C-alpha positions as MATLAB code, in Angstrom:
seq = 'MKQCPHCKKNIPDSAKVCPHCGTRLEKGYQPMKRTNTFPNYLYGILALVLIFSPLISSMLFGNFLGDGTASNTVTTPDKAITLGPLGEVNINKEVTEYQFGSLKDFDKLVTNSDSYVKKIKQLESDLTAIADKYGKTTIDKDYDFYVTDQNNVYTSLNYDLKIGKNETMSISFSYDLSGTTNAVNIGYTINGFKDFEAMKINEQSYPMLKEIVKLINGDDMYVSFNKAGEKFNQLENDFNERNESIGNYGIGITQSEDDTKVSMRILSSEDGYRLKITYKTKADMNKLVGNSKGTE';
ca = [
     -61.156  -15.600  -26.049;
     -63.067  -12.371  -26.453;
     -62.241   -8.953  -27.763;
     -61.859   -5.810  -25.688;
     -64.465   -3.282  -26.888;
     -62.025   -0.438  -26.357;
     -58.616   -1.531  -27.689;
     -59.927   -4.475  -29.790;
     -57.260   -6.844  -28.454;
     -57.993  -10.462  -27.595;
     -58.346  -11.175  -23.891;
     -59.447  -14.224  -21.837;
     -63.205  -14.871  -21.605;
     -63.035  -14.626  -17.817;
     -61.290  -11.233  -17.749;
     -63.183   -8.501  -15.873;
     -60.632   -5.822  -16.772;
     -58.660   -5.568  -20.006;
     -55.017   -6.299  -19.191;
     -53.941   -4.078  -22.102;
     -55.909   -0.852  -21.668;
     -57.572   -1.258  -18.258;
     -61.166   -0.995  -19.482;
     -63.778   -2.519  -17.121;
     -65.690   -5.244  -18.918;
     -68.543   -6.028  -16.502;
     -71.261   -3.698  -15.324;
     -71.020   -2.862  -11.684;
     -67.420   -4.129  -11.429;
     -65.300   -2.137   -8.997;
     -61.567   -2.702   -8.660;
     -60.563   -3.996   -5.235;
     -59.391   -1.226   -2.951;
     -56.039   -1.673   -1.178;
     -56.363   -1.439    2.562;
     -53.729   -0.096    4.911;
     -52.810   -3.008    7.158;
     -50.120   -0.937    8.979;
     -51.801    1.380   11.522;
     -51.066    5.083   11.175;
     -49.832    5.443   14.739;
     -47.039    2.932   13.981;
     -45.831    5.185   11.157;
     -45.422    7.947   13.720;
     -43.433    5.746   16.077;
     -41.213    4.573   13.227;
     -40.557    8.170   12.165;
     -39.511    9.114   15.703;
     -37.146    6.152   15.896;
     -35.492    7.124   12.603;
     -35.135   10.749   13.676;
     -33.610   10.033   17.068;
     -31.629    6.857   16.283;
     -28.305    8.724   15.716;
     -28.680   10.383   19.112;
     -29.598    7.104   20.794;
     -26.654    5.321   19.164;
     -24.304    8.058   20.288;
     -25.590    7.841   23.871;
     -25.345    4.060   23.963;
     -21.984    3.555   22.255;
     -20.203    6.899   22.354;
     -18.488    6.273   25.650;
     -17.136    2.919   24.539;
     -15.778    4.306   21.268;
     -14.377    7.360   22.981;
     -12.586    5.311   25.618;
     -11.092    2.983   22.990;
      -9.837    5.853   20.874;
      -8.339    7.672   23.819;
      -6.463    4.617   25.045;
      -4.957    4.042   21.599;
      -3.995    7.625   20.890;
      -0.299    7.768   20.003;
       1.616   11.025   20.409;
       5.156   12.320   20.543;
       6.255   12.674   24.178;
       6.727   16.146   25.632;
       9.801   15.059   27.550;
      12.673   12.726   26.708;
      12.188    9.016   27.418;
      14.626    6.181   27.962;
      13.988    2.736   26.539;
      14.407   -0.234   28.818;
      16.052   -3.490   27.713;
      14.311   -5.359   24.908;
      13.067   -8.711   26.148;
      10.967  -11.356   24.455;
       8.527   -9.451   22.265;
       4.947  -10.641   21.849;
       3.865   -8.755   18.742;
       0.230   -9.787   19.268;
       0.069   -7.951   22.593;
       2.234   -4.915   21.882;
       0.702   -1.482   22.391;
       2.194    1.540   20.644;
       2.924    4.289   23.144;
       4.874    6.939   21.228;
       5.359    8.055   17.636;
       8.162   10.173   16.161;
       7.843   11.687   12.692;
      11.453   12.710   12.223;
      14.920   11.349   12.869;
      15.737   14.543   14.735;
      12.862   14.084   17.205;
      13.645   10.426   17.740;
      17.298   11.229   18.370;
      16.463   14.069   20.752;
      13.596   12.506   22.700;
      14.865    8.932   23.107;
      17.916    9.350   25.315;
      19.549    6.015   24.499;
      18.933    6.011   20.744;
      22.457    7.092   19.760;
      23.655    3.820   18.249;
      20.318    3.239   16.527;
      20.375    6.683   14.923;
      24.050    6.326   14.026;
      23.250    3.182   12.014;
      20.593    5.041   10.046;
      22.848    8.002    9.326;
      25.605    5.674    8.158;
      23.161    3.902    5.853;
      22.100    7.231    4.346;
      25.697    8.313    3.866;
      26.540    5.059    2.104;
      23.452    5.290   -0.140;
      24.330    8.826   -1.201;
      27.971    7.920   -1.826;
      26.972    5.065   -4.139;
      24.424    7.131   -6.068;
      26.806   10.080   -6.451;
      29.198    7.881   -8.402;
      26.602    7.591  -11.155;
      25.372   11.179  -11.327;
      24.444   14.185   -9.284;
      22.032   12.949   -6.638;
      19.264   14.541   -4.624;
      17.549   12.584   -1.873;
      14.264   13.161   -0.034;
      13.812   11.432    3.319;
      10.782   10.474    5.350;
      10.769    8.787    8.762;
       8.392    7.205   11.241;
       9.348    5.582   14.536;
       6.911    3.821   16.866;
       7.841    2.826   20.415;
       5.788    0.113   22.125;
       5.156   -0.821   25.736;
       7.621   -3.705   25.293;
      10.521   -1.335   24.501;
      10.355   -2.358   20.864;
      10.878    0.214   18.101;
       9.177   -0.075   14.715;
      10.948    1.941   12.044;
       9.867    3.119    8.599;
      12.520    4.768    6.424;
      11.653    6.091    2.970;
      14.150    7.561    0.522;
      13.461    9.052   -2.898;
      16.613    9.515   -4.976;
      16.989   11.370   -8.256;
      20.222   10.509  -10.025;
      21.132   12.673  -12.999;
      18.423   13.302  -15.576;
      17.138    9.828  -16.337;
      17.250    7.769  -13.160;
      15.102    7.702  -10.040;
      15.045    5.273   -7.145;
      12.745    4.819   -4.158;
      13.896    2.724   -1.199;
      11.667    1.889    1.753;
      12.712    0.031    4.896;
      10.268   -1.435    7.398;
      11.722   -3.201   10.431;
      11.605   -3.411   14.192;
      14.164   -3.711   16.935;
      13.286   -7.343   17.657;
      13.845   -8.336   14.018;
      10.330   -9.736   13.623;
       9.547   -7.223   10.883;
      12.068   -6.899    8.068;
      11.163   -5.734    4.568;
      12.895   -3.603    1.942;
      11.307   -2.398   -1.302;
      13.438   -0.824   -4.029;
      11.922    0.793   -7.102;
      14.412    1.789   -9.787;
      13.368    3.569  -12.988;
      15.627    4.421  -15.927;
      14.373    6.576  -18.812;
      15.595    7.245  -22.309;
      16.022    3.793  -23.879;
      15.630    3.689  -27.650;
      15.465   -0.073  -28.175;
      15.494   -3.415  -26.380;
      19.200   -3.976  -26.961;
      20.029   -1.066  -24.665;
      17.923   -2.585  -21.878;
      19.282   -6.127  -22.002;
      20.603   -7.570  -18.756;
      24.183   -8.771  -18.472;
      26.857   -8.933  -15.780;
      27.661   -5.244  -16.189;
      24.057   -4.035  -16.202;
      22.752   -1.567  -13.631;
      25.791   -1.523  -11.306;
      24.313    1.158   -9.035;
      21.334   -1.034   -8.173;
      23.639   -3.968   -7.482;
      25.822   -1.906   -5.172;
      22.799   -0.725   -3.218;
      21.428   -4.265   -2.927;
      24.783   -5.421   -1.578;
      24.808   -2.535    0.892;
      21.341   -3.431    2.157;
      21.524   -7.203    2.473;
      25.116   -8.186    1.772;
      24.161  -10.166   -1.332;
      27.018   -9.993   -3.809;
      25.799  -12.958   -5.903;
      22.615  -11.265   -7.171;
      21.052  -14.671   -7.816;
      17.502  -13.339   -8.076;
      18.565  -10.404  -10.236;
      20.526  -12.609  -12.636;
      17.704  -15.122  -12.999;
      15.239  -12.304  -13.580;
      17.620  -10.878  -16.185;
      17.665  -14.169  -18.082;
      13.884  -14.215  -18.248;
      13.786  -10.533  -19.159;
      16.134  -11.021  -22.149;
      13.708  -13.576  -23.544;
      11.134  -10.792  -24.015;
      12.999   -9.374  -27.007;
      10.741  -10.925  -29.666;
       7.625   -9.937  -27.757;
       8.963   -6.398  -27.439;
       9.714   -6.155  -31.170;
       6.162   -7.232  -31.977;
       4.510   -4.853  -29.525;
       6.894   -1.918  -29.272;
       4.401    0.451  -30.893;
       1.650   -0.368  -28.421;
       3.369   -1.024  -25.104;
       1.663    1.865  -23.299;
       1.715    2.420  -19.548;
       1.073   -1.211  -18.623;
       4.030   -2.507  -20.575;
       5.562   -5.962  -20.665;
       7.706   -7.615  -18.053;
       8.650  -10.565  -15.854;
       8.846  -11.535  -12.179;
      11.355  -13.803  -10.472;
      11.270  -15.028   -6.847;
      14.161  -16.613   -5.008;
      14.223  -17.259   -1.226;
      13.375  -13.924    0.471;
      13.835  -11.860   -2.681;
      11.423  -10.977   -5.473;
      12.534   -9.109   -8.584;
      10.347   -7.731  -11.355;
      11.399   -5.945  -14.542;
       8.942   -4.074  -16.744;
       9.286   -2.009  -19.922;
       6.992    1.005  -20.211;
       6.574    3.672  -22.832;
       7.851    7.207  -22.269;
       7.975   10.487  -24.160;
      11.493    9.930  -25.425;
      11.448    6.172  -26.012;
      11.115    3.567  -23.294;
      11.702    3.312  -19.586;
      12.654    0.291  -17.561;
      11.269   -0.160  -14.060;
      12.965   -2.670  -11.781;
      11.343   -3.597   -8.470;
      13.475   -5.389   -5.904;
      11.843   -6.740   -2.728;
      14.147   -8.254   -0.149;
      15.211   -8.282    3.509;
      17.892   -6.147    5.095;
      20.966   -7.221    7.013;
      19.687   -6.306   10.480;
      23.217   -5.840   11.816;
      23.515   -2.818    9.539;
      20.265   -1.343   10.817;
      20.184   -2.367   14.452;
      23.517   -3.893   15.473;
      23.883   -3.755   19.258;
      20.992   -1.346   19.772;
      18.713   -3.878   21.474;
      18.365   -2.238   24.827;
      19.505    0.555   27.065;
      23.036    1.712   26.509;
];
């Protein structure tokens, strides 16, 4: 080892430059110059490619993308249409031809939709009648209907209910005329609970939700709900230990049974606690479609 004359730090005997301060240690030593192994003219070509690549890409692929987008554009028809009979549906080859963003448009522009629309209106009337028994109800509605080249209709119904001061419910239906798609999601939130005892599940608990479930899928046994309730009641000790720090995540349980999944979760609120029940199930398609599978 030797010592750098400038920074006085020990460096290897063979060092020609101090690795600490950069001082040259041998007379006549010149650091190796870096050479440019990439010719300057190639930099120019590369710059041109980068500048014009978006234009080139657009020229090469624009037509393909444009054609694909145009062929898949879905609009509401200008004139009324009539659906043909629904045959065997191949969902992997269906092409959506028309979209309707309101029940009114679907009713008006699909000439043979009467029975289909009537089922939906009856469902809405029944939902409102049930909710009104438990408090003054307001309901917001949102619709989407998609008609395919196979005379199939995909339907999305979304309802937001406000019942009295402390209860809200969201119900979404997703189904199609062939019955291949069938899903219902119910979100039910009740505010104003002061303790766990008031939230406990028993045979008399949450009758409005039970009535709506029965309306949707005909289930009057509430097997999934009852099993979820049993698990939920076992959270009492956990709740008592954590009731001061439940927060927005809360505590809860989930129960699955056949085609139904139920979850129950306690969350904090300004005036105590709120209980959120989520109910995922399938609908009785006779109540939504009935004999609507084809031209009438």
